[in-house]
C-alpha positions, 0 to 999 in steps of 0.5 A: 553544209547543204549542197547548193543546187544548180541548174542544168540550165546553167550547167550543161552537160559536156557535148560527147558528139565529137567523141562518139564521131571519132570512135565511129570513124576508127570503127569504120576503118578497123571494120575494114581492116577486119575484113581484109585480115579474116580476124576472128568474128567473136572479137569483132562481135564483141568490139560492136557490141562495146561500140553501140553501147556507148552510143546510149543517151546519157541521163541527165543530171542536176548536180552540175558535175562532170561526166566522163565518157566510160571508154574503157571498153571500147579501147579494150576491144580497139586494142585487141582488133589492133593486135589482130591487124599488126599480128598480120602486118608484122608476122615473119612467115608473111614477110618471108613470103612477101619477099620471096614472091617478088624476088620470084616475080622479078627474077634475075632482073637486078634492075626489078629488084631493086625497084622492088625492094625499094617499093616493099619498104614502104609496106613491109618492116624492114627495121624489124625484119632486117636479119630476114630480108638479107638471109633471103637477099644472100641464101634464098630463105631464113638461115638456121644456125650453122649456116643451112636454110630452114627447112620449114620456109618458103625459099626463092630461086633468085638470090646472091648463091644461086647467081653466076659466079663471076665479079660482074654478076657480084658487082651488080648486086652490090649495086642492089644492097647499096641502093637499098641501104642508101634508101633506107639508112637504118639498115646499114648497122644490120647489114653489118651485122649479117656479113659478119654473121655470114662470115661465122657460117662460112663452114656452112656454105659450099665453095661457090657460094663461099666465093660469091660471098667473098667476091661481094664482101670485097666489092662492098669494103672497096666501096665503103658500105661496110667497115673492115671491122667485119673481118674480125670474124675471119679469126674464128678459131674453127675457120682458121685451122680448117683454112677456111678463113684464108681461102676466102681471104684471097678471094676477098682481098682480090676483088678488093683491089681489082675494085680500088687499090692496095692503099685503099685496103691498108687504109680501111685496114689501119682505121680499125687496128688490123692492119698488123693482124693478117698473120692471124688468117693462118694457125699458128703453126704457120704464123709467119711472115715467109709462109704468108708471103709465099701463100698470097703471092702464090695466089696472085696477091704479092702487094698484099703479101709486101704490104704484110711484111712491111707492117710486120716489120713496123710491129717489130721495131715498135716492140723492139723500141718499147722493150729498149726505152723500158730498159734504158728508163731503168738503167740497165746496161745494153749490150751491143751483141744482144741488139745486133741479133735482135736486129737480125731476128726482126730483118732490120736494116742498120739504118732502122736500128739507128733509129730505133735506138735514138728514139728510145734514148731520147724517149727514157728522159724527163728533160729539163724545161729550160733551154739553158741547162737541156743541152747540158743534160743531153750531152752527158745522157748521150755520152753514156751510150756513145759505144751503143750508137757508134756499133750501129753507125757503120756505114754512111748511109746509117750515119746519115740516118742519125743525123736526120734524126737528130735534126728532126727531134730537136726541130720537134722540141723547141727546147732542143733547137740549139742543142743540135750543133753540140749534140753532132759535135759530141758524136763526132768526137766520139767517132759515131759521126764522120766528117763526111756524113756531116759535110754531106748533111750539111751541103744537100742531104739535110731536111727542110725542118729548121733548116736555116737554124741548124745549118747556121749552127753547123756553119763554123764547125763545117768550116772548121772540117774543111780546113782541117781537111785540106791541111791534112791533104797538103800535109800528105803531098808535102810527104810524098 
């Protein structure tokens, strides 16, 4: 086949003017960067030659085919020049020198420091060098593994570790970090990682440096700038063994409570599941409620020791209830003597123990969904454990606690709404509940949950109790 001849006039070649103009603009900009950064002369000459070669006029063609500009050499030179410029901008040494120089100029004026950091974020790559940035702000230079300053790096004397060791100064530093992270949100995660790392390096810091870091961390935790999950670093075996974790925690919690209160501490610890782990700040041989309480009370943190004691009690209750429920599910016989020992061991009151037993009793059975059958099932089940319930209701308060637990359970489980009166009568006949406790509950000690329903159910039984009491009193008078 013969190829059809195409006229160059009818099929003009593509106009490369825009491509050349664009390359010229990029060339001009990169020349400026090259001069500023003192880039290798040979690379610059190579780029210039490649650029000039692309300026030659293309020969006319008669085939009408599309002409593709050869930009391979131009792109390679552009990439090389850009790489040199990027290296100049993102070199870690230059980044550190820029931050250190700025901090040296601002000195101890923390307002000026905050402004400098705000402005520098537009020029320097905070995202890439977040760890370096925070190392300098805290310790004055880049930290080597273990917490020592790197010998071959530039340092500044204006940082957290060289500041005055008082709460007011630490609050001012907390504001610097707060402003920086609010301005550059992407630093938030990096900052938490930095605090975790610093806590692991505590042994490498002086006592004064640890105190300053503890106060700063407490303030940041109180204000919600960081998560309480960073405290996991304090459970490091070496830090715990040498007593560093406990001493650090004293300063930290003092500044936290001073900034907010114990409720803030409790809420934050619960949020990250650490409310039951405070005892782990001590070695295994000192991990007791008594030692913890004495240590923190002597340090002026009685509210923290009370919180820890309460949490330990709650933990012991949950563990005992879980164990008891599993045993009941298997049908294991329950001996009152063993449970009394467990109660004393966990330092639980009789009221707390009867609540645990009731919850275990009702949680170990798969209840019938039909309302008319579930009452019969409950009565049969509770009869088996009436002696166990009786052993832990020797006090009027314990009886009342049990009645309130029954009311709450029947209200929360809709199938038991009509079972309350029959359960109460059963326990009365089994000598678990006294008439005094029932009358007290009926008159003014009941809960608001389902009050009208349950009071109506108990009305006739309460009237019978009152009449029986009056008859008993009259019989006694006649006897006299």
